[in-house]
N, C-alpha and C positions, 0 to 999 in steps of 0.2 A: 290344746285349748281352742281349736278351731270351732267356729260357730258360737263362741261364748259371747254374752252380751257385753257391750262396751259401756263404760261409764263416762258421763259428762257432768259438769257442775249444774245441778238443778235442771230446770226445763229449758235452759238456754245454754249455748256453747259460745259465750263471748258476747259483748255488747252489740257487735254488728249483726249478730244472728238472732237476736231476740225477736219475738213476735211484736211488731211495732203497734198493733192494735190493742195490745194489752196495756192498759193505763198503769197498773201497778208495776209492771216490768219497765215501762218507759220512765217512770219516776226513779226506779232503781238505776237504770242506765245513766240518766242525766245526773243524778246525785253522785254516783260513783265517779263519773267523769269530772265533775266539779271538785269533789273531795280530793281526787288525785292531782288535779291541776293546781289548786290554790289552797288545799288543806281543809280538814274537817271543820276546824274552829272558825275559819274565815268564810265559810259557806253558810248562808241562811236558807231557811225554808222558803222565804219570799223569793230569793234568787232562783231556787230550784223551780218554783212555780212559774216564774217569768220565762225561764228557758224552755219550759214545757208549753208556754202560752196557755196556762190554765189559771184559775183563781186559787188563792191560798186555801179557800174552803174546799175546793175539789181535791187538793192535795191532802188536806186533813182527813178526808173521807177514808184514805188508804193508810196514811201515816201521820200520827200526832206530833212526832218529834224526829229530829235527825237520828237520834239513837235508835228509834224504831226502824228506820231505813237500814242502818248498818246491821242491826240484829237480823233483819230479814235477809240481807245479803249473805250473812254467815250461816243462816239456816239453809239457804240454797246450796252453800258450799259444803256444809256438814252432812247433808243427806246422802249424797253419792259417796262421800268418804266413809260414812257409816256402812253403806251397802257394800263397799269394797272390802272393808274390814270384816264384815260378817261373812262375805263370800270366801275370803282368804282363810278364815278360821275353820271352814268346813273342808278345805282342800288338803291333800297330802303335803307334807313338808318336804317337797322336792325342789330341785333347781328350777324345773319348768314352772312350778307354781310361783316361785319367787320372781322369776323373770316376767311372768304375766302380771303380777302385782305392779311391778315397775312400769310395764307398758301401759296398763290401765291408769295408773296414777299420772303418768306423763300426758295421756290424752285429756285427763281431767284438768290438769294444770293449764294446758293450752286454752281450754274453754274459759278458765277462770283468771286469765292473765290480768285483766283490769282490776279485779279484786285483790290479787296479790301485790300489784303495784301500789294500791291504796294501803295495804298492810305495811309495806316497806316504808312508805312515806308518812305514815301516821301511827307510829308505834306507841307513842305516849297515849293517844286516844284509845287504842286497843287495851292498854293496861287499865285505863280508867273504867272501861266498859266491861272488863273481865272476859272479853271475847278471846283475847290472845291465849289465855290459859286453856280454854276449851279446845282451841286449835292445837295447842301444844300437846294436850293429852292424846289427841287423835294421831298426831305425828309419832308420838312414842309408841302407840299401838302398831302403826305401820312399820316402824323400825324393827320392832320385835318380830314381826311376821316375815321380814326378809332376811333374818339372821338366825343362826342356830344358837340355842341356849348355852351350849358348851364351846362355842366358837372362840378362837383366840382373840386377844384384844385387837390385833391388826385387822382381823377379818370383821370384827364388829364395827371398827372404824370404817372399813370399806363399805359395808352395808348402809350405815348411816350416811356416809358421804354420797352414796348413790342417790339417795332421796334429795339431799341438799344440792347436789350437782344440778338437778333439774330445776330447783328453785333459783339457784344462781344463774343458770342459763337463761331464764326469762328476763332477768334484769341486765346482766352484763353483756350478754351476746347481742343485745340491741345496739350496742356501740361498736360492734364488730362488723366490718363490711362483708357482704355475702348474701346469698339467697336465703330468705327466711326459712323455707322448708329444709334446705340443706343444713342450716344451723340447728334446727329442731332435731333433725335426724342424728346429727353429730352428738348433741347433748344426750339423747336417748342411748345411743351406742356406747358412750362412755359410762353411763349409769349401769347399763346391762353388763358391761365388761367388769365393773367393780364388783357386782353381785356374783358374777361367774367366778372371778378370782377368789372371792371369799368362800364360795361353796367348795371349791377344790383346793383352797390354799391353806387349809388348817395344818397340813403336814409340814409345809415349808414356811408358814407365816411365823 
């Protein structure tokens, strides 16, 4: 897979690396930070505007409601996930392809860490906005692409666990002491090991 295009979440790879001159992205950054810190319901559009040092009218030019902001964030998340799924569907169903899916998804998750933190801490809001269901559908598609249709139940669990190991790693590894890059590499290695075991583990699983 050398030379293949890597995927990141939207046109940014994390709040710290967004183009700061882009007003729309600045609004997304600040809103996501406030949503994560104090909750979606407790954050107002006025407060977002104040943190940006812009008028509420200027914010309205880009987003009319908080829901519009959240939907835009998930559109940024969904686009590269859709691209990854489309790419994977055209590849041979080999172990190499499955491991590359895991690597690309891991890179995408690193870029979208603030959004996933918001998802974790505002689950009720996501249900109300029906956004969580759309994300769930994409996760089901990815899970199918990293496992074989005739795999044993244990191997299917291994493949699904590989994806959610990366999710859990973003949240729980933050409380574990150590170098951030080393922790990310460890999470990826465990996820890759799970898929590798599943691919060659049907006979013994």
